[in-house]
C-alpha positions in Angstrom: 19.9 1.3 -23.5 22.7 1.3 -20.9 21.9 4.7 -19.4 25.1 5.1 -17.4 27.4 4.8 -20.5 27.6 8.1 -22.3 29.4 8.4 -25.6 31.4 11.4 -26.8 32.1 11.1 -30.6 33.2 13.3 -33.4 36.0 13.8 -35.9 39.6 13.7 -35.1 41.0 16.8 -33.5 37.6 18.0 -32.3 38.5 18.0 -28.6 36.9 14.7 -27.5 39.8 13.3 -25.5 40.6 16.7 -23.8 36.9 17.0 -22.8 36.9 13.5 -21.4 40.2 14.2 -19.5 38.5 17.3 -17.9 35.4 15.2 -17.0 37.8 12.6 -15.4 39.3 15.3 -13.3 35.8 16.1 -12.1 35.4 12.5 -10.9 33.6 10.9 -13.8 34.6 7.4 -14.8 35.9 7.3 -18.3 36.9 4.9 -21.0 39.7 5.9 -23.5 39.5 5.9 -27.2 41.1 2.8 -28.9 42.2 4.3 -32.2 45.3 6.1 -31.0 46.4 3.2 -28.8 45.9 0.7 -31.7 47.9 2.9 -34.0 50.7 3.2 -31.5 50.7 -0.6 -30.9 50.6 -1.5 -34.6 53.5 0.9 -35.4 55.5 -0.5 -32.5 55.1 -4.2 -33.6 55.3 -3.4 -37.3 51.6 -4.4 -37.8 49.5 -3.4 -40.8 46.2 -2.8 -39.1 46.5 0.9 -39.6 44.1 3.4 -41.1 46.7 4.2 -43.9 47.5 0.5 -44.5 44.6 -2.0 -43.8 41.5 -0.1 -42.8 39.3 -3.2 -42.4 41.8 -4.8 -40.0 42.1 -1.5 -38.1 38.2 -1.4 -37.8 38.2 -5.0 -36.4 40.8 -4.0 -33.8 38.7 -1.0 -32.9 35.6 -3.2 -32.6 37.4 -5.5 -30.2 38.5 -2.4 -28.1 35.0 -1.0 -28.0 33.5 -4.4 -27.0 36.0 -4.6 -24.1 35.3 -1.1 -23.1 31.5 -1.7 -23.1 31.9 -4.8 -21.0 34.1 -3.0 -18.5 31.7 0.0 -18.3 28.7 -2.3 -18.0 30.1 -3.6 -14.7 30.1 0.0 -13.2 27.0 1.5 -11.7 28.0 5.2 -12.0 28.1 7.3 -15.2 31.0 6.4 -17.5 32.0 8.8 -20.3 33.1 6.8 -23.3 35.6 8.2 -25.8 33.8 6.7 -28.8 31.6 3.7 -29.0 30.8 0.6 -31.2 28.8 2.7 -33.7 32.0 4.7 -34.4 33.3 1.6 -36.0 30.3 1.6 -38.4 30.9 5.3 -39.0 34.6 4.7 -39.7 33.8 1.9 -42.2 31.2 4.0 -43.9 33.6 7.0 -44.1 36.2 4.7 -45.8 33.7 3.3 -48.3 34.1 -0.2 -46.9 31.2 -2.6 -46.3 29.9 -2.8 -42.7 30.0 -6.5 -41.8 26.8 -8.0 -40.2 28.7 -8.7 -37.0 29.6 -5.0 -36.6 25.9 -4.0 -37.1 24.9 -6.7 -34.6 27.5 -5.5 -32.0 26.0 -2.0 -32.3 22.5 -3.3 -31.6 23.4 -5.8 -28.8 25.7 -3.4 -26.9 23.8 0.0 -26.5 24.7 3.2 -24.7 22.8 6.1 -23.2 20.5 7.4 -25.9 22.1 10.9 -25.7 25.4 10.9 -27.5 27.6 14.0 -27.4 29.2 15.1 -30.7 32.3 17.2 -30.8 31.9 19.1 -34.1 34.9 19.9 -36.3 36.4 23.1 -35.0 39.1 24.7 -37.1 40.6 26.7 -34.2 41.6 23.5 -32.3 42.2 21.0 -35.1 45.8 19.7 -35.3 47.5 16.7 -36.9 50.2 14.5 -35.3 51.9 11.2 -35.8 48.7 9.2 -35.2 46.2 11.8 -36.5 47.0 12.1 -40.2 43.5 13.1 -41.4 43.2 16.5 -43.0 40.5 19.0 -42.2 38.1 17.8 -44.8 38.3 14.2 -43.5 37.9 15.5 -39.9 34.7 17.4 -40.9 33.4 14.4 -42.9 34.1 12.1 -39.9 31.9 14.3 -37.6 29.1 14.3 -40.1 29.2 10.5 -40.6 29.3 9.9 -36.8 26.2 12.1 -36.4 24.4 10.2 -39.2 25.4 6.8 -37.9 24.3 7.4 -34.3 21.1 9.0 -35.5 20.3 6.0 -37.8 20.8 3.7 -34.8 18.3 5.6 -32.7 20.5 7.8 -30.6 19.9 11.5 -30.0 23.0 13.5 -31.0 23.7 16.5 -28.8 26.2 18.9 -30.3 28.9 20.3 -28.0 29.3 24.0 -28.0 32.3 25.8 -29.6 33.8 26.6 -26.2 36.8 25.9 -24.0 37.4 22.5 -22.4 36.0 23.5 -19.0 32.9 25.1 -20.6 32.3 21.9 -22.6 32.8 19.9 -19.4 30.2 22.1 -17.7 27.8 21.5 -20.6 28.1 17.7 -20.4 27.9 17.6 -16.6 24.9 19.9 -16.5 23.2 17.9 -19.3 23.8 14.6 -17.4 22.4 16.2 -14.1 19.4 17.9 -15.6 18.2 15.8 -18.5 16.0 12.8 -18.4 18.3 10.2 -19.9 16.0 7.2 -19.8 
């Protein structure tokens, strides 16, 4: 495992990115999520690798993003908070009912993260949709469940984030990283 690379996962609209921004303000290194950027780029260029157009192509672009993020984070020596990881691609494909290609499973095995993965559970009070986040509440809830199942199947310990404000969640993650044995 790459102990200094810590993944935050969960469904859309569960507060992952806001939490990671709060941790960045506290001095943690971070890696952004690829999904939103990929959607924005595909829309800009008229591409079809979108979750509402070509989900398999979208997953391949997400895999490429996560591999690059892993490589970049691997070169760092301090903790890096990752907004999703390679196993999220497996979870996405599973959620969509698409086959998981062998190279995606291989990537998840060859490029590990810290064994503790933080899960932002679906939280109705903060869930919103926007131009890139078109999933409904049911899909957001299902995504969180699938991500937890995927990471658990791959040998990670999923740590649920509390239903609390951004700063309280940031305290929870920072305290966990300071006090837990993450080997």
